[in-house]
C-alpha positions as CSV (number, residue, x, y, z in Angstrom):
1,M,-5.3,16.1,2.6
2,A,-8.7,13.4,3.4
3,A,-10.4,16.4,4.8
4,E,-9.7,17.8,0.7
5,Q,-10.5,14.6,-0.6
6,L,-14.1,14.0,1.3
7,D,-14.8,17.5,-0.3
8,S,-14.2,16.7,-3.2
9,L,-15.6,13.4,-3.5
10,I,-19.3,15.2,-2.1
11,D,-18.8,17.3,-6.0
12,L,-18.2,13.8,-7.7
13,Y,-21.2,12.8,-5.9
14,R,-23.7,15.7,-6.8
15,K,-22.6,15.3,-10.7
16,R,-22.8,11.6,-10.4
17,L,-26.5,11.4,-9.3
18,G,-27.1,14.4,-10.9
19,M,-28.4,16.6,-6.8
20,R,-27.2,19.9,-7.0
21,N,-27.5,20.1,-3.3
22,L,-26.3,17.7,-2.7
23,E,-24.7,17.5,1.2
24,Y,-23.0,14.7,3.5
25,M,-25.4,13.8,5.9
26,C,-24.5,13.1,10.0
27,V,-26.6,10.2,11.7
28,S,-26.1,8.5,15.2
29,G,-23.1,10.5,15.5
30,I,-21.8,8.2,12.1
31,T,-20.3,10.7,9.3
32,H,-20.0,11.5,5.8
33,L,-22.9,9.7,4.3
34,I,-24.8,9.9,0.9
35,E,-28.6,10.0,1.1
36,K,-30.4,9.1,-1.6
37,T,-33.5,7.8,-0.2
38,I,-30.9,5.4,1.8
39,R,-28.0,6.0,3.0
40,Y,-24.0,4.3,2.7
41,H,-20.9,5.7,2.3
42,P,-19.5,5.1,-0.8
43,P,-15.7,3.4,-0.9
44,E,-14.1,6.5,-2.1
45,V,-15.4,8.2,1.0
46,V,-14.7,4.9,3.1
47,T,-11.0,5.0,2.4
48,A,-11.1,9.1,2.8
49,L,-12.2,8.9,6.0
50,D,-9.8,6.2,6.7
51,G,-7.3,8.6,5.9
52,L,-8.7,11.1,7.5
53,S,-8.8,9.0,11.1
54,L,-5.1,8.4,10.3
55,A,-4.2,12.1,9.9
56,K,-6.6,12.4,13.1
57,E,-4.3,9.6,14.9
58,K,-1.0,10.7,13.8
59,L,-1.8,14.4,15.3
60,T,-2.3,13.2,18.2
61,V,0.6,10.7,18.5
62,A,2.6,14.4,17.8
63,C,0.7,16.4,20.1
64,R,1.4,14.3,23.3
65,A,5.4,13.6,21.7
66,A,5.5,17.8,21.6
67,W,3.8,17.8,25.5
68,D,5.9,14.9,27.0
69,S,9.1,17.0,25.6
70,F,8.0,19.7,27.2
71,L,7.1,18.6,30.1
72,R,11.0,16.6,30.6
73,D,12.5,20.0,29.3
74,F,10.7,21.4,32.0
75,S,11.4,19.6,34.3
76,K,15.0,19.4,34.2
77,N,15.0,23.2,34.8
78,Y,11.8,23.2,37.3
79,A,13.7,24.0,40.4
80,E,14.9,27.3,38.6
81,F,11.2,28.0,37.4
82,Q,10.2,27.6,41.1
83,A,12.6,30.8,41.9
84,S,11.9,32.3,38.9
85,I,7.9,32.7,39.8
86,Q,8.4,32.7,43.4
87,A,11.0,36.1,42.8
88,L,8.2,37.4,40.6
89,A,5.9,37.0,42.9
90,A,7.8,38.9,45.7
91,L,7.9,41.6,43.3
92,D,4.6,41.7,42.0
93,C,3.6,42.0,45.8
94,L,5.9,44.5,46.4
95,H,4.9,46.5,43.0
96,S,1.6,46.3,44.4
97,L,1.8,47.6,47.8
98,A,4.2,50.5,46.3
99,I,1.3,51.4,43.7
100,L,-1.1,51.2,47.1
101,S,1.0,54.0,49.1
102,R,0.3,56.1,47.1
103,N,-3.0,56.6,47.9
104,K,-3.7,59.4,50.8
105,G,-3.3,58.6,54.0
106,Y,-1.0,55.3,53.9
107,V,3.3,56.2,55.0
108,R,6.3,54.7,54.2
109,P,7.8,52.3,56.3
110,V,11.3,53.7,58.6
111,F,14.3,51.2,58.9
112,V,16.4,51.1,62.1
113,D,20.0,50.7,62.2
114,D,21.7,47.1,62.8
115,H,22.7,48.0,66.5
116,E,18.7,49.0,67.1
117,P,16.6,46.0,68.4
118,V,14.2,44.9,65.6
119,Q,10.7,46.6,66.3
120,I,7.4,47.1,64.8
121,Q,5.9,50.2,65.6
122,I,2.0,51.0,64.0
123,C,0.7,54.2,64.2
124,S,-2.5,54.8,63.0
125,G,-1.9,51.9,60.6
126,R,-4.4,50.3,58.7
127,H,-3.7,47.6,56.2
128,P,-3.8,47.4,52.8
């Protein structure tokens, strides 16, 4: 709304000053100056800029509140998120290895029965 008001005010000053190509200027970080031999902020523009600043401040506060709310909600379920992410990472790793195993020269591991000793035996193996 404040930005729209600033846009409508430039039209007013174009008519008032008789300058169809009049545009706002920005000098040294000061925005929305009207230049006609001197640069100045008309009172209406200053009021509209105050509105724009207020709107930006409200947006910053709302964004911060939304972010804080998200972090609070996320932290309540952090353990579940962490477990889900770890499980997803393991699945991703297993999926990648399964895809890689389709390449020529890769073989499937052989699992032993529970009563057999645990061992790893690699014959002509290669690391993925």
